[in-house]
Rosetta silent file (secondary structure, phi, psi, omega in degrees, C-alpha in Angstrom):
SEQUENCE: MTHDSDLVEGLTALFDEAGKAHHQAFAGTDGEDSEWAEWYATYAHDRVEALLDIQIPEDDLAALFQDVEERRRREGSPSWPRFYARFFAERFGE
SCORE:     score description
SCORE:     0.000 S_00000001
   1 L     0.000  133.281 -177.188    0.667    4.501  -26.077 S_00000001
   2 L   -88.881  166.179  177.024    3.897    5.408  -24.402 S_00000001
   3 H   -57.492  -42.065 -178.949    4.792    4.911  -20.725 S_00000001
   4 H   -62.187  -41.897 -178.654    4.494    8.704  -20.250 S_00000001
   5 H   -69.295  -36.619  172.333    1.000    8.772  -21.716 S_00000001
   6 H   -58.964  -41.666 -179.807    0.012    5.830  -19.510 S_00000001
   7 H   -66.595  -43.752  178.136    1.245    7.757  -16.490 S_00000001
   8 H   -61.690  -43.627  178.461   -0.640   10.903  -17.542 S_00000001
   9 H   -61.032  -45.662  177.079   -3.767    8.866  -18.077 S_00000001
  10 H   -61.882  -43.188  177.406   -3.490    7.180  -14.703 S_00000001
  11 H   -67.906  -38.165 -179.675   -2.885   10.470  -12.898 S_00000001
  12 H   -64.068  -43.435  179.583   -5.700   12.225  -14.792 S_00000001
  13 H   -65.252  -39.574  176.245   -8.100    9.451  -13.727 S_00000001
  14 H   -61.258  -47.281 -177.438   -6.931    9.680  -10.102 S_00000001
  15 H   -68.764  -34.437  176.196   -7.283   13.438  -10.006 S_00000001
  16 H   -63.328  -46.002  178.222  -10.691   13.285  -11.714 S_00000001
  17 H   -62.041  -42.693  179.358  -11.810   10.741   -9.105 S_00000001
  18 H   -63.283  -38.651  178.705  -10.464   12.888   -6.288 S_00000001
  19 H   -63.898  -41.683  175.597  -12.294   15.924   -7.651 S_00000001
  20 H   -63.359  -42.992 -178.566  -15.595   14.011   -7.681 S_00000001
  21 H   -65.633  -41.817  177.361  -14.976   12.741   -4.138 S_00000001
  22 H   -61.668  -44.376  178.848  -14.114   16.238   -2.965 S_00000001
  23 H   -57.799  -43.638  178.237  -17.217   17.652   -4.559 S_00000001
  24 H   -67.470  -42.496 -177.035  -19.346   15.082   -2.719 S_00000001
  25 H   -63.122  -32.469 -173.346  -17.566   15.612    0.613 S_00000001
  26 L  -113.402   23.788 -179.807  -18.082   19.400    0.369 S_00000001
  27 H   -59.195  -35.560 -179.794  -21.483   19.520   -1.335 S_00000001
  28 H   -64.192  -23.558 -178.998  -22.933   21.231    1.698 S_00000001
  29 H  -110.013   16.841 -179.863  -20.537   24.168    1.286 S_00000001
  30 L    57.721   36.586  178.854  -20.937   24.298   -2.489 S_00000001
  31 L    83.366   -3.488 -179.685  -17.360   23.001   -2.855 S_00000001
  32 L   -71.784  124.012 -178.519  -15.797   25.630   -0.644 S_00000001
  33 L  -155.883  104.459 -177.451  -12.819   24.228    1.271 S_00000001
  34 L   -64.013  -24.261 -178.912  -10.043   26.533    2.354 S_00000001
  35 L  -108.212   36.883 -176.077   -7.832   23.457    2.994 S_00000001
  36 H   -59.362  -36.277 -179.256   -8.539   21.787   -0.282 S_00000001
  37 H   -67.327  -36.182  176.572   -4.890   21.003   -1.065 S_00000001
  38 H   -68.448  -38.205 -179.806   -4.483   19.109    2.150 S_00000001
  39 H   -66.024  -43.846  175.787   -7.682   17.153    1.502 S_00000001
  40 H   -61.303  -43.378 -178.791   -6.467   16.194   -2.017 S_00000001
  41 H   -62.637  -43.907  176.842   -3.046   15.262   -0.716 S_00000001
  42 H   -61.490  -45.562 -178.117   -4.592   12.942    1.918 S_00000001
  43 H   -63.659  -42.565 -168.750   -6.965   11.432   -0.585 S_00000001
  44 H  -101.285   -8.235 -171.064   -4.477   10.833   -3.386 S_00000001
  45 H   -45.225  -62.230 -174.915   -1.191   10.374   -1.431 S_00000001
  46 H   -58.776  -40.565  178.954   -0.749    6.633   -1.612 S_00000001
  47 H   -73.740  -34.414  172.683   -1.750    6.349   -5.243 S_00000001
  48 H   -60.946  -45.259  179.744    0.371    9.265   -6.307 S_00000001
  49 H   -60.786  -45.449 -177.276    3.375    7.583   -4.697 S_00000001
  50 H   -66.037  -44.983  179.648    2.553    4.281   -6.372 S_00000001
  51 H   -63.096  -39.024 -178.016    1.931    5.772   -9.879 S_00000001
  52 H   -89.856  -11.984 -177.668    5.077    7.917   -9.702 S_00000001
  53 L    58.079   51.354  177.889    7.194    5.361   -7.817 S_00000001
  54 L  -133.749  173.474  169.724    8.248    8.061   -5.320 S_00000001
  55 L  -124.403  124.509 -178.492    7.990    8.816   -1.626 S_00000001
  56 L  -142.622  130.082  175.760    6.653   12.248   -0.771 S_00000001
  57 L   -61.954  147.824  179.098    5.275   13.554    2.527 S_00000001
  58 H   -54.848  -43.183 -179.595    1.598   14.608    2.420 S_00000001
  59 H   -60.528  -38.434  177.958    2.540   18.161    3.316 S_00000001
  60 H   -68.708  -36.299  178.150    4.896   18.407    0.346 S_00000001
  61 H   -65.140  -42.656  176.769    2.209   16.942   -1.886 S_00000001
  62 H   -58.625  -43.718 -177.746   -0.312   19.493   -0.627 S_00000001
  63 H   -66.522  -39.386  178.172    2.198   22.307   -1.343 S_00000001
  64 H   -64.657  -39.008  176.517    2.655   20.886   -4.917 S_00000001
  65 H   -59.189  -45.312  177.015   -1.147   20.887   -5.431 S_00000001
  66 H   -61.318  -41.985  178.946   -1.175   24.561   -4.470 S_00000001
  67 H   -63.308  -47.297 -177.864    1.727   25.366   -6.786 S_00000001
  68 H   -67.436  -30.850 -179.933    0.284   23.593   -9.733 S_00000001
  69 H   -71.928  -36.791  173.882   -3.101   25.215   -9.230 S_00000001
  70 H   -59.865  -44.174  179.707   -1.434   28.665   -9.264 S_00000001
  71 H   -62.356  -48.331 -177.904    0.317   27.682  -12.484 S_00000001
  72 H   -59.113  -41.198  177.568   -2.883   26.348  -14.024 S_00000001
  73 H   -68.147  -39.771  176.304   -4.719   29.579  -13.303 S_00000001
  74 H   -60.104  -40.651 -177.943   -1.961   31.689  -14.739 S_00000001
  75 H   -85.505  -12.065  173.651   -1.978   29.595  -17.921 S_00000001
  76 L    73.589   31.349  177.323   -5.806   29.464  -18.104 S_00000001
  77 L   -80.013  127.204 -178.252   -6.097   25.727  -18.530 S_00000001
  78 L   -79.285  -24.893 -177.207   -9.712   24.574  -18.108 S_00000001
  79 L   -95.885   88.314 -172.139   -8.998   20.920  -17.518 S_00000001
  80 H   -67.153  -41.792 -179.423   -7.324   20.786  -14.083 S_00000001
  81 H   -55.377  -45.958  179.301   -7.064   16.939  -13.746 S_00000001
  82 H   -66.417  -41.376  179.351   -5.070   16.683  -16.995 S_00000001
  83 H   -57.974  -52.211 -179.984   -3.056   19.833  -16.247 S_00000001
  84 H   -58.602  -43.578 -179.670   -2.118   18.432  -12.855 S_00000001
  85 H   -60.758  -45.574  176.147   -1.325   15.022  -14.342 S_00000001
  86 H   -64.775  -41.121  176.228    1.041   16.473  -16.889 S_00000001
  87 H   -55.624  -52.096 -175.298    2.724   18.576  -14.231 S_00000001
  88 H   -68.026  -37.223  179.590    3.308   15.588  -11.977 S_00000001
  89 H   -66.152  -41.369 -179.979    4.344   13.329  -14.877 S_00000001
  90 H   -68.387  -39.946 -177.665    6.898   15.888  -16.134 S_00000001
  91 H   -70.582  -43.377 -171.018    8.211   16.530  -12.614 S_00000001
  92 H  -117.246  -11.228 -177.384    8.473   12.976  -11.364 S_00000001
  93 L   -67.339  171.352 -178.160    8.124   10.733  -14.431 S_00000001
  94 L   -71.560    0.000    0.000   10.943    8.767  -15.934 S_00000001
């Protein structure tokens, strides 16, 4: 396994965990959350910084979540955690 694949796996696990936590937090609204990107940014911020060895403001991270989701929808990828992980690894990885 290469460093890049380790990074993708770590990010995928983080985003999968965040998705489950978000689903639980918003179970009462059937997952509806108009500010989902901000929620994910707050939840994942510190670990994203640690995994990618970067510093990024939460607002910028939320904007990236929105951007990658638009890209994922255009490309029709069904696995959002892995799609996001690959996006972040390509953008910020070594």
